[in-house]
C-alpha positions as CSV (number, residue, x, y, z in Angstrom):
1,M,6.9,-15.3,-21.0
2,R,4.7,-13.1,-19.4
3,K,2.5,-12.9,-22.3
4,T,0.8,-16.4,-21.6
5,M,-0.2,-15.7,-18.2
6,T,-3.7,-14.8,-17.8
7,E,-6.6,-13.4,-14.8
8,A,-7.1,-16.8,-13.5
9,E,-2.9,-17.4,-13.1
10,L,-2.0,-13.3,-11.6
11,Y,-5.1,-12.7,-9.7
12,S,-7.2,-14.3,-7.1
13,V,-11.3,-12.5,-6.6
14,Y,-11.5,-10.7,-3.8
15,K,-14.9,-8.9,-3.1
16,G,-15.8,-9.6,-6.7
17,V,-12.7,-7.6,-8.2
18,Y,-9.1,-8.6,-9.6
19,V,-6.2,-8.1,-7.1
20,P,-3.1,-9.5,-7.6
21,K,-1.9,-12.6,-5.6
22,G,1.6,-12.0,-5.6
23,L,1.0,-9.0,-3.8
24,H,-2.7,-9.0,-1.8
25,P,-2.3,-12.7,-0.5
26,P,-5.2,-14.1,1.4
27,E,-4.1,-13.5,5.1
28,C,-2.6,-9.8,4.2
29,L,-6.3,-9.2,3.1
30,K,-7.9,-10.7,6.6
31,Y,-5.4,-8.2,8.0
32,Y,-7.5,-5.6,6.5
33,E,-10.5,-6.7,6.8
34,E,-9.7,-6.7,11.2
35,F,-7.5,-3.4,11.0
36,N,-8.6,-0.8,13.7
37,F,-8.4,2.5,12.5
38,R,-7.7,5.6,14.6
39,Q,-10.3,8.6,14.2
40,D,-7.1,11.1,12.7
41,D,-6.0,8.3,10.7
42,I,-5.6,9.9,7.0
43,L,-6.1,7.3,4.3
44,I,-5.6,8.4,1.0
45,A,-8.1,6.7,-1.2
46,T,-7.8,6.3,-5.1
47,Y,-8.2,4.0,-7.6
48,P,-5.0,2.7,-9.1
49,K,-3.3,5.1,-11.4
50,S,-5.1,8.5,-10.2
51,G,-2.3,10.0,-8.4
52,T,-1.3,7.5,-5.1
53,T,2.4,8.1,-5.4
54,W,2.3,12.0,-5.7
55,M,-0.2,11.9,-2.2
56,Q,2.5,10.3,-0.6
57,E,5.0,12.2,-1.4
58,I,2.6,15.3,-0.5
59,V,0.6,13.9,3.0
60,P,3.6,13.3,4.7
61,L,5.5,16.6,4.2
62,I,2.7,18.6,5.3
63,Q,2.2,16.5,8.1
64,S,6.1,16.8,8.7
65,E,5.1,21.0,8.2
66,G,8.2,20.9,5.5
67,D,10.4,18.0,6.9
68,L,11.9,16.3,4.0
69,T,13.5,13.7,6.5
70,P,10.7,11.1,6.4
71,V,10.7,11.7,2.0
72,Q,13.9,11.1,1.5
73,T,14.5,8.2,3.9
74,I,11.9,5.9,3.8
75,P,10.1,3.9,0.4
76,N,6.7,4.9,-0.2
77,W,4.9,2.0,0.5
78,D,6.4,1.7,4.0
79,R,6.1,5.5,4.8
80,V,2.1,5.7,3.5
81,P,1.7,1.8,3.0
82,W,-1.2,0.0,1.2
83,L,-3.3,-1.6,4.2
84,E,-4.5,-4.5,1.7
85,E,-0.8,-4.9,0.8
86,H,1.3,-7.9,2.1
87,R,3.8,-5.4,3.8
88,A,1.2,-3.4,6.2
89,S,0.8,-7.1,8.3
90,I,4.5,-6.9,9.1
91,L,5.1,-3.2,9.6
92,N,4.0,-2.8,12.7
93,L,1.1,-0.5,12.3
94,E,-0.2,-0.8,15.3
95,E,2.4,0.7,17.4
96,R,2.8,4.1,15.0
97,P,1.9,7.3,16.6
98,S,-0.7,9.3,15.1
99,P,-2.2,10.1,13.1
100,R,-1.4,7.5,11.0
101,I,-0.8,7.7,7.0
102,F,-2.5,4.9,4.7
103,A,-3.6,4.2,1.4
104,T,-5.8,1.9,-0.2
105,H,-7.1,1.4,-3.7
106,F,-10.1,-0.6,-1.8
107,H,-13.8,0.5,-3.4
108,Y,-15.9,2.6,-1.0
109,N,-18.0,-1.1,-0.2
110,M,-15.0,-2.7,0.4
111,M,-13.9,-1.5,3.4
112,P,-13.7,-3.2,7.2
113,E,-15.8,-2.5,10.1
114,S,-13.6,0.0,11.5
115,F,-13.6,2.2,8.8
116,F,-17.6,2.9,9.1
117,K,-17.2,3.0,13.2
118,V,-14.5,5.2,13.6
119,K,-15.0,7.4,10.4
120,P,-10.9,8.3,9.8
121,K,-10.3,11.0,7.7
122,V,-9.9,10.3,3.8
123,L,-8.4,11.8,1.3
124,Y,-10.3,10.8,-2.2
125,V,-8.5,11.4,-5.2
126,L,-10.2,11.9,-9.0
127,R,-8.4,11.7,-12.3
128,N,-10.4,11.5,-15.8
129,P,-10.6,8.0,-16.8
130,K,-8.9,8.6,-20.1
131,D,-5.5,9.4,-18.2
132,I,-6.1,6.4,-16.0
133,F,-6.5,4.4,-18.8
134,T,-3.3,5.4,-20.8
135,S,-1.4,5.0,-17.3
136,S,-2.6,2.1,-16.7
137,F,-1.5,0.2,-20.3
138,H,1.9,1.7,-20.0
139,Y,2.2,-0.2,-16.3
140,Y,1.0,-3.2,-17.4
141,G,3.4,-3.4,-19.9
142,M,6.2,-3.2,-17.4
143,A,4.4,-4.9,-14.2
144,S,5.4,-8.8,-13.7
145,F,2.5,-9.3,-11.8
146,L,-0.3,-8.0,-14.2
147,V,-1.7,-9.3,-17.0
148,N,0.0,-7.9,-20.5
149,P,-2.8,-4.8,-21.9
150,G,-1.9,-6.4,-25.5
151,A,-3.6,-4.0,-28.0
152,V,-4.9,-0.4,-27.1
153,D,-8.5,-2.1,-27.9
154,E,-8.1,-5.4,-25.7
155,F,-7.0,-3.5,-23.1
156,M,-9.8,-0.8,-23.1
157,E,-12.4,-3.3,-23.6
158,K,-11.0,-4.4,-20.1
159,F,-11.0,-1.6,-18.6
160,L,-14.5,-0.3,-19.3
161,N,-15.8,-3.5,-18.3
162,G,-13.8,-4.0,-14.9
163,K,-11.7,-7.2,-15.7
164,V,-8.7,-5.3,-14.3
165,M,-6.7,-5.2,-11.2
166,F,-9.2,-3.3,-8.3
167,G,-12.0,-4.1,-11.1
168,S,-14.5,-1.3,-12.4
169,W,-12.9,2.5,-12.5
170,F,-17.0,3.5,-12.5
171,D,-17.8,1.6,-9.9
172,H,-15.0,2.8,-7.4
173,V,-15.8,6.3,-8.7
174,K,-19.3,6.2,-8.1
175,G,-19.3,4.2,-4.5
176,W,-16.6,7.3,-2.8
177,I,-18.4,10.2,-4.2
178,H,-22.0,8.3,-3.2
179,A,-20.5,7.6,0.7
180,K,-22.0,8.1,3.8
181,D,-20.4,10.4,6.5
182,Q,-19.1,13.0,3.4
183,E,-17.8,15.3,5.9
184,H,-14.8,12.8,6.6
185,I,-14.0,12.9,3.1
186,L,-11.9,15.4,1.1
187,Y,-12.1,15.2,-2.6
188,I,-9.6,16.5,-4.6
189,F,-8.6,16.3,-8.1
190,Y,-5.5,15.2,-10.0
191,E,-6.0,18.0,-12.4
192,E,-6.4,20.6,-10.0
193,M,-3.5,19.4,-8.0
194,I,-1.1,20.1,-11.7
195,M,-3.6,23.8,-12.8
196,D,-2.1,24.7,-8.9
197,L,-0.3,22.5,-6.1
198,K,0.3,25.3,-4.1
199,E,-3.2,25.7,-3.1
200,S,-4.0,21.8,-3.1
201,V,-0.9,21.7,-0.9
202,R,-2.9,24.9,1.3
203,K,-6.4,23.0,0.8
204,L,-5.0,19.4,1.8
205,S,-3.2,20.9,5.3
206,C,-6.6,22.9,6.1
207,F,-8.6,19.7,5.9
208,M,-5.5,17.8,7.9
209,G,-6.1,20.0,10.4
210,K,-2.4,21.9,9.9
211,S,-2.1,25.3,9.6
212,L,1.2,25.7,7.3
213,S,3.4,29.3,6.9
214,E,3.8,30.4,2.7
215,E,6.9,29.6,3.1
216,V,5.8,25.6,4.2
217,I,3.7,25.5,1.4
218,E,6.3,27.0,-0.6
219,K,8.9,24.3,0.0
220,I,6.2,21.6,-0.1
221,S,5.2,22.3,-3.2
222,D,8.4,22.8,-4.5
223,H,9.5,19.4,-3.2
224,C,6.3,17.8,-5.1
225,V,6.2,19.0,-8.2
226,F,6.2,16.0,-10.3
227,K,10.3,16.0,-12.4
228,N,11.4,17.3,-8.7
229,M,9.4,13.9,-6.9
230,K,10.3,11.8,-9.9
231,Q,13.9,12.2,-8.8
232,N,13.2,11.2,-5.4
233,K,14.6,7.3,-5.4
234,M,12.3,7.0,-2.1
235,S,9.4,7.6,-4.5
236,N,10.4,6.4,-7.8
237,Y,10.2,3.1,-7.3
238,S,13.7,2.6,-8.5
239,L,14.4,0.5,-6.0
240,V,12.0,-2.3,-7.2
241,P,13.9,-5.0,-8.4
242,T,13.5,-5.0,-12.4
243,E,11.6,-8.7,-11.8
244,F,8.5,-6.7,-10.9
245,F,8.6,-3.7,-13.0
246,D,10.6,-3.3,-15.9
247,Q,11.3,0.1,-15.9
248,K,13.2,0.3,-19.8
249,K,9.7,-0.5,-20.9
250,S,8.1,2.1,-19.0
251,E,9.1,4.2,-16.0
252,F,6.8,3.8,-13.1
253,L,6.3,7.8,-13.1
254,R,6.0,8.7,-16.2
255,K,4.8,11.5,-17.4
256,G,2.8,13.0,-14.8
257,I,0.6,14.9,-17.0
258,V,-2.9,15.8,-17.8
259,G,-4.3,14.8,-21.5
260,D,-1.5,12.4,-22.4
261,W,-4.5,9.7,-23.9
262,R,-4.5,11.6,-27.3
263,N,-0.5,10.6,-27.5
264,T,-2.5,6.9,-27.4
265,L,-6.1,6.5,-28.3
266,T,-7.4,7.0,-31.6
267,T,-10.4,9.2,-32.3
268,A,-12.5,6.6,-32.7
269,Q,-11.5,4.6,-29.4
270,S,-12.0,7.9,-27.5
271,D,-14.9,8.2,-28.6
272,N,-16.5,5.0,-27.5
273,F,-14.1,5.4,-24.1
274,D,-16.8,8.7,-24.2
275,T,-20.3,6.5,-25.1
276,V,-19.4,4.0,-22.4
277,Y,-18.6,7.3,-19.9
278,K,-22.5,8.5,-20.4
279,E,-23.6,5.6,-20.3
280,K,-21.9,4.7,-16.8
281,M,-22.4,8.0,-15.3
282,K,-25.7,9.2,-16.6
283,D,-27.5,9.4,-12.9
284,V,-24.3,11.1,-11.1
285,K,-24.7,14.4,-10.1
286,F,-21.5,15.0,-9.0
287,K,-19.5,17.6,-10.5
288,F,-16.1,16.5,-12.2
289,F,-13.0,18.8,-12.9
290,W,-12.7,17.6,-16.1
291,D,-16.3,18.0,-17.6
C-alpha cells in the first residue's frame, strides 16, 4: 500500500519545499509564521537527519545543569518541539518560562518575521550529506508519512535535486551558513560531536551562557553517548505508534556513526554524489568538517 503513495498524496509544498501533510497542516505552518520569538530562546536548526534528536537531548541537559528529569520524563517532541509541526500549536509555548528551547527544519529564508527582528540564539548542526542521505534512505523506508525511497539510485536522484522532505540539503546549508547576524548562531558539526562529545558540550554550554563544572559536563556527555541515549524511551521514538514508524524495518535511532554511507553507496554512486556536491558547493568558502 505504501509503495503507491506519491509526493502529491503525502506532501504539500510550502515556500517551495515538500512538507508531510500529516505533520504540517496549513494552520500549524501559519502558527509558526506568526510565532513570537524571545531574544533568549534557543533554536536548534537542522536539515532532517543531521542530529536533531541528539541535540534535543543535550541542550535541555545543559539548560538543567545536568538534571536528567526533563529528558527522562518528557518526550523529546514536547521537550524541544518543532515549531512547524502540529504539536507546537497546542503546547502553550507562549507560557513556557525563558529560556525556551525549540527545533526547526526550516531553511533560513523560511523563518518568520519575528526571528529576524528578535534574533534568538541558534544552534545550527551540520552533517556530511552522504551520511544524511543514508540515514534518510532508512528513515523513508520506515515512516508511513514519507514517500517510499525505492532503490538507492532513485532516492539519490530525488535527494540531490531537493525532491525530498524540506527540500535541498545544499540550499538549506547555504542559507544558514550565509545568514546575517551570525554572532547569534553557533555552527556545530555532527562529526565533531562524535569525535569529542565533552568538548562539544563545553562549546554549546558556553554559547548558551551556562558555566558548568567538569563533573556536570561529564555527566551530560555520558548520558548523551549514542548507545545510552538510544535506551531512553523518551528519546528513541518507541512511544510512537507503529502506524507512523515501523521500527521493525529500521530503528529511528539507528547507528549514530560517521561514514555509514560506505555501507550503502557503491563507488559509482559515491562518485556521482561527489560530482553534484562539488558543482553545487563550488562558490562556498565555509570550512566543512568533512572536507
